[in-house]
PyMOL Python script that loads the backbone (N, CA, C, O; Angstrom):
from pymol import cmd

cmd.read_pdbstr("""\
ATOM      1  N   MET A   1     -15.760 -12.924   1.255  1.00  0.00           N
ATOM      2  CA  MET A   1     -15.298 -11.781   2.013  1.00  0.00           C
ATOM      3  C   MET A   1     -13.604 -11.980   2.057  1.00  0.00           C
ATOM      4  O   MET A   1     -13.035 -10.935   2.374  1.00  0.00           O
ATOM      5  N   LYS A   2     -12.909 -12.862   1.859  1.00  0.00           N
ATOM      6  CA  LYS A   2     -11.430 -12.341   1.787  1.00  0.00           C
ATOM      7  C   LYS A   2     -11.174 -11.434  -0.025  1.00  0.00           C
ATOM      8  O   LYS A   2     -10.414 -10.498  -0.271  1.00  0.00           O
ATOM      9  N   ARG A   3     -11.853 -11.959  -0.714  1.00  0.00           N
ATOM     10  CA  ARG A   3     -11.947 -11.253  -2.520  1.00  0.00           C
ATOM     11  C   ARG A   3     -12.038 -10.060  -2.398  1.00  0.00           C
ATOM     12  O   ARG A   3     -11.480  -9.295  -3.184  1.00  0.00           O
ATOM     13  N   GLN A   4     -12.986  -9.528  -1.069  1.00  0.00           N
ATOM     14  CA  GLN A   4     -13.845  -7.888  -1.199  1.00  0.00           C
ATOM     15  C   GLN A   4     -12.349  -7.988  -0.693  1.00  0.00           C
ATOM     16  O   GLN A   4     -11.693  -8.728  -1.426  1.00  0.00           O
ATOM     17  N   LEU A   5     -11.708  -7.509   0.241  1.00  0.00           N
ATOM     18  CA  LEU A   5     -10.529  -7.294   1.185  1.00  0.00           C
ATOM     19  C   LEU A   5      -9.506  -6.942   0.319  1.00  0.00           C
ATOM     20  O   LEU A   5      -9.146  -5.788   0.088  1.00  0.00           O
ATOM     21  N   GLN A   6      -8.967  -8.122  -0.234  1.00  0.00           N
ATOM     22  CA  GLN A   6      -8.074  -8.380  -1.471  1.00  0.00           C
ATOM     23  C   GLN A   6      -8.664  -6.508  -2.758  1.00  0.00           C
ATOM     24  O   GLN A   6      -7.985  -5.751  -3.451  1.00  0.00           O
ATOM     25  N   GLY A   7      -9.393  -6.536  -2.600  1.00  0.00           N
ATOM     26  CA  GLY A   7      -9.827  -5.547  -3.620  1.00  0.00           C
ATOM     27  C   GLY A   7     -10.145  -4.226  -3.333  1.00  0.00           C
ATOM     28  O   GLY A   7     -10.122  -3.315  -4.161  1.00  0.00           O
ATOM     29  N   ILE A   8     -10.561  -4.078  -1.685  1.00  0.00           N
ATOM     30  CA  ILE A   8     -10.448  -2.570  -0.571  1.00  0.00           C
ATOM     31  C   ILE A   8      -9.343  -2.647  -1.082  1.00  0.00           C
ATOM     32  O   ILE A   8      -9.238  -2.121  -2.190  1.00  0.00           O
ATOM     33  N   SER A   9      -7.912  -3.429  -0.385  1.00  0.00           N
ATOM     34  CA  SER A   9      -7.094  -2.752   0.030  1.00  0.00           C
ATOM     35  C   SER A   9      -6.474  -1.984  -1.522  1.00  0.00           C
ATOM     36  O   SER A   9      -6.252  -0.774  -1.566  1.00  0.00           O
ATOM     37  N   LEU A  10      -6.249  -2.927  -2.755  1.00  0.00           N
ATOM     38  CA  LEU A  10      -5.877  -2.746  -3.934  1.00  0.00           C
ATOM     39  C   LEU A  10      -5.984  -1.002  -4.369  1.00  0.00           C
ATOM     40  O   LEU A  10      -5.094  -0.274  -4.807  1.00  0.00           O
ATOM     41  N   ILE A  11      -7.320  -0.708  -4.081  1.00  0.00           N
ATOM     42  CA  ILE A  11      -8.164   0.836  -3.967  1.00  0.00           C
ATOM     43  C   ILE A  11      -7.393   1.602  -3.516  1.00  0.00           C
ATOM     44  O   ILE A  11      -6.835   2.547  -4.072  1.00  0.00           O
ATOM     45  N   LEU A  12      -7.271   1.038  -1.904  1.00  0.00           N
ATOM     46  CA  LEU A  12      -6.582   2.195  -1.008  1.00  0.00           C
ATOM     47  C   LEU A  12      -5.357   2.272  -1.472  1.00  0.00           C
ATOM     48  O   LEU A  12      -4.801   3.355  -1.652  1.00  0.00           O
ATOM     49  N   MET A  13      -4.920   1.366  -1.664  1.00  0.00           N
ATOM     50  CA  MET A  13      -3.395   1.769  -1.759  1.00  0.00           C
ATOM     51  C   MET A  13      -2.944   2.019  -3.500  1.00  0.00           C
ATOM     52  O   MET A  13      -1.878   2.483  -3.904  1.00  0.00           O
ATOM     53  N   GLY A  14      -3.985   1.604  -4.235  1.00  0.00           N
ATOM     54  CA  GLY A  14      -3.894   3.562  -5.648  1.00  0.00           C
ATOM     55  C   GLY A  14      -4.176   4.569  -4.976  1.00  0.00           C
ATOM     56  O   GLY A  14      -3.369   5.497  -5.048  1.00  0.00           O
ATOM     57  N   ILE A  15      -5.244   4.724  -4.210  1.00  0.00           N
ATOM     58  CA  ILE A  15      -5.332   6.116  -3.735  1.00  0.00           C
ATOM     59  C   ILE A  15      -4.301   6.694  -2.828  1.00  0.00           C
ATOM     60  O   ILE A  15      -4.103   7.904  -2.927  1.00  0.00           O
ATOM     61  N   LEU A  16      -3.378   5.771  -1.656  1.00  0.00           N
ATOM     62  CA  LEU A  16      -2.475   5.980  -1.635  1.00  0.00           C
ATOM     63  C   LEU A  16      -1.122   6.449  -1.953  1.00  0.00           C
ATOM     64  O   LEU A  16      -0.357   7.085  -1.228  1.00  0.00           O
ATOM     65  N   LEU A  17      -0.945   6.018  -3.203  1.00  0.00           N
ATOM     66  CA  LEU A  17       0.289   6.132  -4.397  1.00  0.00           C
ATOM     67  C   LEU A  17      -0.417   7.386  -4.854  1.00  0.00           C
ATOM     68  O   LEU A  17       0.179   8.343  -4.360  1.00  0.00           O
ATOM     69  N   SER A  18      -1.487   7.800  -5.626  1.00  0.00           N
ATOM     70  CA  SER A  18      -1.565   9.254  -6.126  1.00  0.00           C
ATOM     71  C   SER A  18      -1.135  10.410  -5.112  1.00  0.00           C
ATOM     72  O   SER A  18      -0.340  11.338  -5.266  1.00  0.00           O
ATOM     73  N   VAL A  19      -1.798  10.103  -4.202  1.00  0.00           N
ATOM     74  CA  VAL A  19      -1.519  11.101  -2.783  1.00  0.00           C
ATOM     75  C   VAL A  19      -0.137  11.387  -2.300  1.00  0.00           C
ATOM     76  O   VAL A  19       0.182  12.397  -1.673  1.00  0.00           O
ATOM     77  N   CYS A  20       1.191   9.750  -2.879  1.00  0.00           N
ATOM     78  CA  CYS A  20       2.047  10.123  -2.017  1.00  0.00           C
ATOM     79  C   CYS A  20       2.778  11.099  -3.217  1.00  0.00           C
ATOM     80  O   CYS A  20       3.090  12.268  -2.992  1.00  0.00           O
ATOM     81  N   PHE A  21       2.984  10.465  -4.442  1.00  0.00           N
ATOM     82  CA  PHE A  21       3.728  10.866  -5.467  1.00  0.00           C
ATOM     83  C   PHE A  21       2.782  11.613  -6.227  1.00  0.00           C
ATOM     84  O   PHE A  21       3.556  11.925  -7.131  1.00  0.00           O
ATOM     85  N   GLY A  22       2.025  11.981  -6.456  1.00  0.00           N
ATOM     86  CA  GLY A  22       2.061  13.390  -7.020  1.00  0.00           C
ATOM     87  C   GLY A  22       2.365  14.309  -7.857  1.00  0.00           C
ATOM     88  O   GLY A  22       1.831  14.507  -8.948  1.00  0.00           O
ATOM     89  N   ASN A  23       3.320  14.954  -7.319  1.00  0.00           N
ATOM     90  CA  ASN A  23       4.452  15.902  -7.959  1.00  0.00           C
ATOM     91  C   ASN A  23       5.882  15.392  -7.029  1.00  0.00           C
ATOM     92  O   ASN A  23       6.610  16.094  -6.326  1.00  0.00           O
ATOM     93  N   GLU A  24       5.945  14.312  -7.241  1.00  0.00           N
ATOM     94  CA  GLU A  24       7.329  13.929  -7.018  1.00  0.00           C
ATOM     95  C   GLU A  24       8.278  12.344  -7.710  1.00  0.00           C
ATOM     96  O   GLU A  24       8.264  11.134  -7.486  1.00  0.00           O
ATOM     97  N   PRO A  25       8.681  12.871  -8.213  1.00  0.00           N
ATOM     98  CA  PRO A  25       9.904  10.962  -8.579  1.00  0.00           C
ATOM     99  C   PRO A  25       9.877  10.738  -7.707  1.00  0.00           C
ATOM    100  O   PRO A  25      10.098  11.342  -6.657  1.00  0.00           O
ATOM    101  N   PHE A  26       9.329   8.915  -8.190  1.00  0.00           N
ATOM    102  CA  PHE A  26       9.415   7.883  -7.314  1.00  0.00           C
ATOM    103  C   PHE A  26      10.479   7.461  -6.911  1.00  0.00           C
ATOM    104  O   PHE A  26      10.308   6.593  -6.055  1.00  0.00           O
ATOM    105  N   PHE A  27      12.208   7.812  -7.277  1.00  0.00           N
ATOM    106  CA  PHE A  27      13.232   7.796  -6.723  1.00  0.00           C
ATOM    107  C   PHE A  27      13.728   8.719  -5.947  1.00  0.00           C
ATOM    108  O   PHE A  27      14.958   8.720  -5.960  1.00  0.00           O
ATOM    109  N   ASP A  28      13.264   9.475  -5.301  1.00  0.00           N
ATOM    110  CA  ASP A  28      13.790  11.232  -4.998  1.00  0.00           C
ATOM    111  C   ASP A  28      14.716  10.179  -3.151  1.00  0.00           C
ATOM    112  O   ASP A  28      14.219   9.603  -2.183  1.00  0.00           O
ATOM    113  N   LEU A  29      16.024  10.446  -3.556  1.00  0.00           N
ATOM    114  CA  LEU A  29      16.517  10.258  -2.443  1.00  0.00           C
ATOM    115  C   LEU A  29      16.478  10.828  -1.204  1.00  0.00           C
ATOM    116  O   LEU A  29      17.192  10.552  -0.241  1.00  0.00           O
ATOM    117  N   ASP A  30      15.352  11.874  -1.301  1.00  0.00           N
ATOM    118  CA  ASP A  30      15.273  12.661  -0.106  1.00  0.00           C
ATOM    119  C   ASP A  30      14.046  11.811   0.621  1.00  0.00           C
ATOM    120  O   ASP A  30      13.168  11.302  -0.075  1.00  0.00           O
ATOM    121  N   PHE A  31      14.044  11.662   2.415  1.00  0.00           N
ATOM    122  CA  PHE A  31      13.234  10.863   3.131  1.00  0.00           C
ATOM    123  C   PHE A  31      12.249  11.246   3.689  1.00  0.00           C
ATOM    124  O   PHE A  31      12.136  11.683   4.834  1.00  0.00           O
ATOM    125  N   ALA A  32      11.066  11.020   2.466  1.00  0.00           N
ATOM    126  CA  ALA A  32      10.198  11.654   3.429  1.00  0.00           C
ATOM    127  C   ALA A  32       8.750  11.302   4.096  1.00  0.00           C
ATOM    128  O   ALA A  32       8.407  10.166   4.427  1.00  0.00           O
ATOM    129  N   TRP A  33       7.969  12.474   4.232  1.00  0.00           N
ATOM    130  CA  TRP A  33       6.804  11.270   5.270  1.00  0.00           C
ATOM    131  C   TRP A  33       6.256  10.103   4.100  1.00  0.00           C
ATOM    132  O   TRP A  33       6.299   8.897   4.342  1.00  0.00           O
ATOM    133  N   SER A  34       5.703  10.702   2.717  1.00  0.00           N
ATOM    134  CA  SER A  34       4.939   9.704   2.008  1.00  0.00           C
ATOM    135  C   SER A  34       5.873   8.499   1.848  1.00  0.00           C
ATOM    136  O   SER A  34       5.375   7.517   1.298  1.00  0.00           O
ATOM    137  N   VAL A  35       7.065   8.430   2.218  1.00  0.00           N
ATOM    138  CA  VAL A  35       8.031   6.877   1.577  1.00  0.00           C
ATOM    139  C   VAL A  35       7.558   6.451   2.939  1.00  0.00           C
ATOM    140  O   VAL A  35       8.270   5.467   3.140  1.00  0.00           O
ATOM    141  N   ILE A  36       6.754   6.597   4.050  1.00  0.00           N
ATOM    142  CA  ILE A  36       6.466   6.206   5.116  1.00  0.00           C
ATOM    143  C   ILE A  36       5.651   5.105   5.265  1.00  0.00           C
ATOM    144  O   ILE A  36       5.602   4.009   5.824  1.00  0.00           O
ATOM    145  N   PHE A  37       4.585   6.372   4.011  1.00  0.00           N
ATOM    146  CA  PHE A  37       3.174   5.413   4.703  1.00  0.00           C
ATOM    147  C   PHE A  37       3.279   5.115   2.967  1.00  0.00           C
ATOM    148  O   PHE A  37       2.224   4.749   2.449  1.00  0.00           O
ATOM    149  N   PHE A  38       4.358   5.241   2.159  1.00  0.00           N
ATOM    150  CA  PHE A  38       4.266   4.224   0.911  1.00  0.00           C
ATOM    151  C   PHE A  38       4.595   3.102   1.930  1.00  0.00           C
ATOM    152  O   PHE A  38       3.689   2.288   2.108  1.00  0.00           O
ATOM    153  N   ALA A  39       5.646   2.942   2.567  1.00  0.00           N
ATOM    154  CA  ALA A  39       6.145   0.778   3.256  1.00  0.00           C
ATOM    155  C   ALA A  39       5.051   0.733   3.759  1.00  0.00           C
ATOM    156  O   ALA A  39       4.591  -0.271   3.215  1.00  0.00           O
ATOM    157  N   VAL A  40       3.932   1.276   4.724  1.00  0.00           N
ATOM    158  CA  VAL A  40       2.942   0.622   5.229  1.00  0.00           C
ATOM    159  C   VAL A  40       1.741  -0.094   4.755  1.00  0.00           C
ATOM    160  O   VAL A  40       1.105  -1.102   5.064  1.00  0.00           O
ATOM    161  N   GLY A  41       1.683   1.141   3.604  1.00  0.00           N
ATOM    162  CA  GLY A  41       0.660   0.759   2.464  1.00  0.00           C
ATOM    163  C   GLY A  41       0.910  -0.808   2.003  1.00  0.00           C
ATOM    164  O   GLY A  41       0.231  -1.817   2.196  1.00  0.00           O
ATOM    165  N   ILE A  42       2.261  -0.583   1.261  1.00  0.00           N
ATOM    166  CA  ILE A  42       3.006  -1.801   0.735  1.00  0.00           C
ATOM    167  C   ILE A  42       2.922  -3.203   1.696  1.00  0.00           C
ATOM    168  O   ILE A  42       2.884  -4.277   1.096  1.00  0.00           O
ATOM    169  N   VAL A  43       2.897  -3.201   2.969  1.00  0.00           N
ATOM    170  CA  VAL A  43       2.933  -3.768   3.996  1.00  0.00           C
ATOM    171  C   VAL A  43       1.891  -4.755   4.649  1.00  0.00           C
ATOM    172  O   VAL A  43       1.852  -5.790   5.314  1.00  0.00           O
ATOM    173  N   GLY A  44       0.685  -3.372   3.785  1.00  0.00           N
ATOM    174  CA  GLY A  44      -0.725  -3.425   4.257  1.00  0.00           C
ATOM    175  C   GLY A  44      -1.157  -4.524   2.596  1.00  0.00           C
ATOM    176  O   GLY A  44      -2.238  -5.105   2.492  1.00  0.00           O
ATOM    177  N   VAL A  45      -0.616  -4.550   2.055  1.00  0.00           N
ATOM    178  CA  VAL A  45      -1.473  -5.257   0.738  1.00  0.00           C
ATOM    179  C   VAL A  45      -0.808  -6.468   1.046  1.00  0.00           C
ATOM    180  O   VAL A  45      -1.400  -7.521   0.809  1.00  0.00           O
ATOM    181  N   ILE A  46       0.460  -6.491   1.593  1.00  0.00           N
ATOM    182  CA  ILE A  46       1.133  -8.007   1.412  1.00  0.00           C
ATOM    183  C   ILE A  46       0.282  -9.017   1.835  1.00  0.00           C
ATOM    184  O   ILE A  46      -0.160  -9.987   1.221  1.00  0.00           O
ATOM    185  N   LEU A  47       0.071  -8.536   3.304  1.00  0.00           N
ATOM    186  CA  LEU A  47      -0.810  -8.989   4.603  1.00  0.00           C
ATOM    187  C   LEU A  47      -2.174  -9.174   3.880  1.00  0.00           C
ATOM    188  O   LEU A  47      -2.130 -10.170   3.159  1.00  0.00           O
ATOM    189  N   THR A  48      -3.041  -8.710   3.852  1.00  0.00           N
ATOM    190  CA  THR A  48      -4.104  -8.986   3.147  1.00  0.00           C
ATOM    191  C   THR A  48      -3.886 -10.047   1.783  1.00  0.00           C
ATOM    192  O   THR A  48      -4.869 -10.685   1.406  1.00  0.00           O
ATOM    193  N   PHE A  49      -3.053 -10.149   1.329  1.00  0.00           N
ATOM    194  CA  PHE A  49      -2.777 -11.065   0.263  1.00  0.00           C
ATOM    195  C   PHE A  49      -2.470 -12.655   0.787  1.00  0.00           C
ATOM    196  O   PHE A  49      -2.806 -13.764   0.369  1.00  0.00           O
ATOM    197  N   LEU A  50      -1.842 -12.281   1.660  1.00  0.00           N
ATOM    198  CA  LEU A  50      -1.194 -13.653   2.991  1.00  0.00           C
ATOM    199  C   LEU A  50      -2.086 -15.272   2.471  1.00  0.00           C
ATOM    200  O   LEU A  50      -3.257 -14.985   2.223  1.00  0.00           O
ATOM    201  N   PRO A  51      -1.939 -16.092   2.362  1.00  0.00           N
ATOM    202  CA  PRO A  51      -3.032 -17.264   3.029  1.00  0.00           C
ATOM    203  C   PRO A  51      -3.224 -17.456   4.338  1.00  0.00           C
ATOM    204  O   PRO A  51      -2.281 -17.609   5.115  1.00  0.00           O
ATOM    205  N   GLU A  52      -4.966 -17.465   4.844  1.00  0.00           N
ATOM    206  CA  GLU A  52      -4.816 -17.852   6.072  1.00  0.00           C
ATOM    207  C   GLU A  52      -4.512 -18.763   6.623  1.00  0.00           C
ATOM    208  O   GLU A  52      -4.285 -19.588   5.737  1.00  0.00           O
ATOM    209  N   LYS A  53      -4.281 -19.359   7.871  1.00  0.00           N
ATOM    210  CA  LYS A  53      -3.923 -20.504   8.297  1.00  0.00           C
ATOM    211  C   LYS A  53      -5.465 -21.052   9.576  1.00  0.00           C
ATOM    212  O   LYS A  53      -6.074 -20.632  10.560  1.00  0.00           O
ATOM    213  N   HIS A  54      -5.429 -21.891   8.906  1.00  0.00           N
ATOM    214  CA  HIS A  54      -6.255 -22.698   9.583  1.00  0.00           C
ATOM    215  C   HIS A  54      -6.119 -23.642  10.784  1.00  0.00           C
ATOM    216  O   HIS A  54      -6.161 -24.768  10.289  1.00  0.00           O
ATOM    217  N   ASN A  55      -5.996 -23.738  11.939  1.00  0.00           N
ATOM    218  CA  ASN A  55      -5.565 -24.493  12.781  1.00  0.00           C
ATOM    219  C   ASN A  55      -6.711 -25.911  12.959  1.00  0.00           C
ATOM    220  O   ASN A  55      -6.466 -26.806  13.767  1.00  0.00           O
TER     221      ASN A  55
END
""", "prot")
cmd.dss("prot")
cmd.show_as("cartoon", "prot")
cmd.util.cbc("prot")
cmd.orient("prot")
């Protein structure tokens, strides 16, 4: 199940990247909403790839 979740998160991150940065340069100094969504997406992908803690 963990591998499926990781694959789904990568696919969703790819869709988010294509939507957010469709017609804009990647390193634009203008702080837009797309940058916030991009940051939240990166955090989500990182959280999915962290190992699970077993107690």
